[in-house]
N, C-alpha and C positions, 0 to 999 in steps of 0.2 A: 923415904918411901920404899917399901920393899919391892922386889922384882915382880912378885905376884900382883901387887897393887898397880904397878906400872902397866903390866900386861892387860889387867882388867880394864884400866881406863883407856888403853889403846883400843881394846875390843869394843868398848862402849862407843868410842868416837867412830870407829868403822861402821858399827851397826847404824848409828845416827846418820852418818854420810850416806850410806847405802839407802836408808829410808828416805832421805831428802831427794836423792836421785830419782828414786821410784815415784815419789810425789810429783816431782817436776815432770817426769815422763807422762804420767797420767794427766796432768794439767795440759801438757802439750798435745797429747793425743786428742783430748776433749776439745781443745780450742782450735787446733789446726788440722786434725786428722793424722792418722799414722803415716801415710804416704808423704805428706807434705812437711813432716817434721825431720830435722837432721839432728845428729848427735851434738852439733855445735849448739843448736837452739835449746836442746835439753840442758846442756851444760850451763848456758846463760840463765835459764829459769832456775836451775838448782844453785846458782851462785857459786859454781865450781869450774875448774879448768876442764878443757876437753880431755886432757890426759888423766885427770882424776876420774872422770866418767868411764873412760876405757879401762882404768885400773879395776873397776868393779864389773863393768859389762863390756864384752869384746865387740858387741855389734847392737844395732838397734833391735834386731830380732831377738837377741838374748834379753834385752830389756823388756821387750813385749812378753817373752816367756815368763819373766819374773812377775810382771804385772798380772798375768793370768794366774800364776801360781798363788799370789796373794789373794786375788779375788776368790778363787776356788777354795782356798784354805779358810777364808772368812765364813763362806757359806758351810763348809764341811764341819766346822766347829759348832755351828748351830744345829747340825743334823745329828750330833751325839746325843741322842734321845733314848734313854733306856726304857724298856718296858716296865710299867708300873700296874700291878694287878689291882691297886686300889683306885685307879682312875678309869674313866669310861674310855672306850675305844675311840670315840668321836674326839674327845679332848686331846688325846695323845696324837691322833692323826692330824689334828689341826695344827700341832706344833711343827709336823713335817711340812705342811702346807706353808706355814709362815717362813720356814727355813728356805723353801724353794722360792718364795717371793722375795728373798733377800736381794736377788739380782735386779729387781725392777722396782722395789719400794723406796728407793733413794735416786734422786735425779742424776747425781753424779755417776752412780754404779750403772744405772740404765744407759746413760750416754756412753760409758766405756764398753758395755755389752753390745751396743749398736756398732761401735767402732770395730770391735773384734769380729762381730758377725760379718762385716764388710771385708775385713782382712781375710777371714777364713773362706769366704766365697771366692776370693781372688787366689788364694793359696791353700787348696784343700789338703796338701801335704802337711802343712803346719798345723792344721786343725786336727788331723789324724795323730800327729806326733804329740800334741798337747793332750788329746784325749787319753793316749796311752800312758803318759806321765802322771795324769791326774787320778786320784782314787776313784773308785766306782761310785757314782752318785746314788746308786741303788743299794749299796752294801748295808748301810745303817738301817734303812727301812726293812730290808730283807731279814736282818738279825732280829729286829723288833717283831716281825711277823713270825719267825720261828719261835720266839719267846711266847707270843700270844697264842700260837698253836699248841705249844707245850702245856700251857695254861687252860687249854680246851675252850678258848674264847673265839678263835677263828679256825677255818679248815682251809689250809693252804698246801697243795702238793708241791708247788714250785714257788718258793718265796721270792727268788730273783725276778721271775717273770711277773708275779703279782706286783712287786715294787715297780717294775718297769711300766706296767700298765697304769699304776697310780700316777707316777710322775708324768707319763705321757698325757694323761687327762688333765692334770694340773697345768702343765706346760702349754698344752693346747688351749686351754681356757684363759690363762693369765699371761704367760710369759711371751709366747710368740706373737699375740696381738700387740703387746706393748713395744715390740721392736719396730713395728711399722705404723703404729697409730698411737694417740695419746692413751697412756695407761688409765685403766678404770680408777675412779676415785677409791681410796681404801675403804670408805664408808659403804661402797657397794660390794665389797669382797665377801662379807660375811654370809649372806644368804646363798651366793653362788658356791662358796666353799662348803657350806653345810650340805648342799645338794650333791656336790661331787663325792663327798665322804659317805653320804648315805647310799649313793649308787655303788661305790666300792664295797661297802659293808654288806649290801644286799647280795652280793656275789660270795663274799668270804666269811661273813660272820657265822659262826657255828650255831646250828639250830639247837635249841634248848627244850 
């Protein structure tokens, strides 16, 4: 076996081990809450030694940060929606809504978001730091709006502000209530989503 192959296999093992620790952390946070879980407990769930866990993450807070990064990255990948002049504005904005609902349309992710919310309420500094490290949640939609404006289909002076208003509306309708109450059945999302998009476009669609 060549040195390159050996290094590649070692890296693969390290990636798998890191992922197994992260999965264990998520399971522990969901089952026992962030405050009530120790690194020892996470090591047991991961089937690893405490020393191994600390080799990858130097504290429970750093583990939490990694969990947040993975969660945000999963959603951010869905938000990579290019502007398409051949599609309706409504159908394209619906994709941004679906990406935003990523946080609440799975019971495991919703449980984790609820835990993170409680942690952030107790530790606003951690929330602020995590927000700074995460990519702007508005950036992809703002870029989409710029492209739609260049195509003369919307009229938007401040794409970032418009994107912020769009997400504020969607989060207020869907995400925030789901944190404290039972989430709406997905079968009920469509008419509400359609109405929210219609309201947004009534402000920004370019008159023809």
